[in-house]
C-alpha positions, 0 to 999 in steps of 0.5 A: 500500500503506497501513497499516490503522492510520493510512492513511499509506504503508507505509514510514512510522511511525504518528503519531510525536509521540503514539507517543513520548509527546511533546507535540504540535507546533504545528498545521499550516496550509493548504498548498493551492497555487493549482494545487490550486485550479485557478488559474494559478500566478504565474511568480514562485512557480514559479521556483527560486532559481537560475532567478529570481536572487532566490528569497527574494521574498515575494508583494510582490516582482517577478519577476526576469525576464519571467513565463513562462506556466504551464498551468492545472492544474484537472482534472488536478491534482484527479486528481493529488490523488486519486491521492496521497490514495487510493494508487491504482495508476493513472497519468496519461499523460505529456503533450507537455512535453519537460522532464526532470522528476525527483523525488528522495526521501530516505525515512529520518531527516529525510525530504525530497523534491525536484523537479528540472526540466532540472537546476534545483531547482524545489521541495524540502521536508522532511517534518518541516515538514508533520508537525510531528515533528522529523526525521520518519523515513518516506517523505515522502508529504506533501512529494511531494504539496506538490511536485506541487500547488505546481508544477502537476505531474502524477505521470505527468509525472515521468521518474524517481523517484530514490531515495537509497540502494540500501537504506534501513532502516525508520524509527525513532522517537526512542525506538526510536533510543535503545533501538537505541543502548542495545542496541548491544553486547548479545547481541541486537546480536551476533545482528543482526551475524551475520545480516547475513553470511547469506542472511537479509540479502538476503531482508530487503533485498528485502522492504524494497525491495518496501515502498519500491516500494509507497510509490512506487506509493502516491504516484502514480508508476509503480514502473518509473520508480524508480532506487535510487542509492548513498547516498554517490554521492548525497552526492557528487553534491549537493556536486559539482553544487552547487559553484561550480566548472565546467570544473575538477577538484573533490575530493569528500569524503563522510563520515557515520554510515553509508549503503549499508554505507559511512561515507566516500568520496573521488572527483573530479568534472570537466567535469560528470562524477563519477568512481567513488570512489578510496577508500571506508571501511566503515561499521564504522570510522565516525567519525560513529558514534563521535560519535553513540555518545558523544552517547548516552553523554552522555545526549543523542539521537544523530543529533540532538544532536551539535552540543551537544557541539561547542558545549560543546567550547571551554569545556573546559580544555586539559589535561582536553581533552587527556587525553580526546583521547588516548583517542579518538586511538587508536581509528582509524588511517589506512592506510599508503599515501596515507591515504585510508582508515582502520580501527579499531585493535585491540580497538575494536568495530564502531562501531555496536555499541560503546556499552559500549566508548565508555561505559567509554572516557569513564567518570568523565571530566568532560562538558566534557573529553569534548566537547572531546576528542571534537571535537579528535579529529574535527577532527584526523581530518577535516583530516588526511584532507582533507590526504591527499586533496589531496596524493594527487589534486593537486586543491585545490578541495574539496566536502564532503557527508554529515552529519559535515560539519554539524560547522562547526568541523571545516569551519573547520579544513579551510578553513584548510589551506594546500593548499586553494584553495577549499571548498564545503560543501553546506548542511544536508549530512545525509541530507536533502540526498540528495533533491537529490543523488539527483535531480542524480545521476539527471539526470546519469546519464540525460543521459549515457546518452542522449548529451545535453549537460546543465548543473546550475547552481551551487547559489545560494539554497535557498528552495525551500519554501512561502510564506505564503498570502495568504488564510490570512494575512488570515484569521489576522490577522483572528482575532488582531485580534479577540483584541486583537492589533495587526495592521498592514499597513505600506507598507514592512514591511522598514523597519518591522522594521529600526526595531523591531530598532534599538529593541531589539525581537525580531521573528519573520519568516515571509515568502517561500519557506521555506528548505531544511535545518536552518538558518533563513536569514531567511525563517523566523527570529527576528531581534534586535540582536546588540549586546544582551548580554541578548538570548540570555537574552531569546530563550531565555526567550521561545521557544528554551530552548536549552542555556545554552552554545549560541551564536546566529548572525549574519546579515550583508550579504555585501558587508560580511562582511569587516568582521566575519569573517576570510575570507582565501580569500573563501569565500562563506558564505550557508548557516550551514555554516561558522565563521570567526574574527571581526575587531576588530568582534566588539563589534558582534555579541557575541550572535552569536558563541561566547562563549569562542573568539569564532568565528561561524557567519554567513550572508552575505546577498546581495541577489539571493538574498533581497532582503527580508532584505537590505533589513532588514539594510541599513535596520538598518545605515543606522540603527545603522552595523552591517550584522549582525543576530542570526538564529536559527530560528523554532521552539519548542524540540524542534520543526521550524522553522515552515512555514505562516502558521498554524505561525507564529501558533501559536508566537506565541500559545504562546510569549513572542514579542511581534512577528511579521512574516508575509506582508505583515502585522506582528502585535503581541501585546497587553501581558500576553498 
């Protein structure tokens, strides 16, 4: 079922960037895989991080184990491509492959898709990386097509299509989201609230389910293979099965704006089984929606700019922050029992329909006071909730999931609880994680139903996306050389990049498989020497244009991380989802910390997860004595992280960037260009 207007699946909006009146993003590059061209895929490109142990490798890296044979895809893949592009209702018959293959799909805000094979993630991708529309909100048809083509998988080989959320509202553009929040406490919104209590709501949800099934069929899958899974259980599954703990109890907390009528849950996982929730919180009492409403009140975009309020919070004077905190503190109250749930206090409206209430609450309060008061309220509430849950269950290893836990400062407070023994936060834990969570959950439930043992390995590295195609890079390099760019193919690209960083140059890197999620983890990153006090301004002037108060982040060798951050419980932090206090060596990376409170949101870089990036930092350390570099995402302001080589070159040409390492090449912009 396709839209007559633009040929996209029925669950998608039209081309959002143009509809919003926003400038177009960088052009997308070729993503056709070797499988789509009828070639045998190299084993290295198919193995996932946990399967091959060093998933960040580029085309120059050697496989971590002996190659396995992958079938040529030729004629079958051409059929698959035809199905995906035409939306035909015909399905390929499954062959003799006995591996269980599951496609996990998140078809909402920041849409994504994941291919799981026998419990291992083979590939995953966010739709925004292909459409070049940030936080694309639709059925991820392009991502699904890439998953199938890049792995040589036919739609008919898929055992289950795991859909996150039993109900997913229709996607909205950014302008529609802003309009929705502006009208969230008006007569129109009250009517919508009332309709949700009538049979009309069930009719609306049934119609939406039919559209989602049509999207599944249009992608080439049999609708009867689809399973629709609870939103918060998907969050919980991603965090539990992704965590490093096996054979012991894990306390799993989920918290977000809303999903399937909930905003939070508490449950325990043990021995590969995720128990039903001990406690849940209705979405009308959502902490995440309070934060989103205040983000909107502050003139920013909800569901996107909450991090900017968190970033401003440390700058506020304590007295002003306390005044606003006292106002927020009174909005929610824990129950009188174990304190695992909470409710709005008297007079506080449903948090989704509360714009005017929240506006009046902070009217004429200073911007920094509001940010700091809100952040302190969120940190205190989440920390108290985690403390209550640990006490109620007796389980001291905790896994977190859901968009509220993108708040890295709150994660730090939870980590510092004396009762807590270990903490795992799923990387990029907003709804994009639920493509993975849905796949994990469907696999666990299916294997349990069949009475078969199963294993889902701990998460490991998350370099699950495309890598630059050699032919495309060569073509682009030739074109740039003709324009006067300096194009080199160094014998040791990583050492060359490290030399440039040590000389104070800024280098963008697009190499190896792209990382999944919101954080650039070295393969689609802009790198610099973090001792340079002026490097933040330089990078902002070149490309980023970030708000002046927002810090950049450091990437450091995992084996030397204790030199730079205070980490008494030895938590691994490879995903930039935690902040830590810094040690006396903070002077070695001043551009990579929050300037006021001196905390850092680091990436611990492991050799076995990303050998090329680890080598860059190691060579930099050999030259400077400092095992830490500045790492920020490679993208134009307001657009997704670059995906293809063409995206990377487009940003190089359109921005002030001067140096690009892409694939095996180093490209330098001519002076004055």
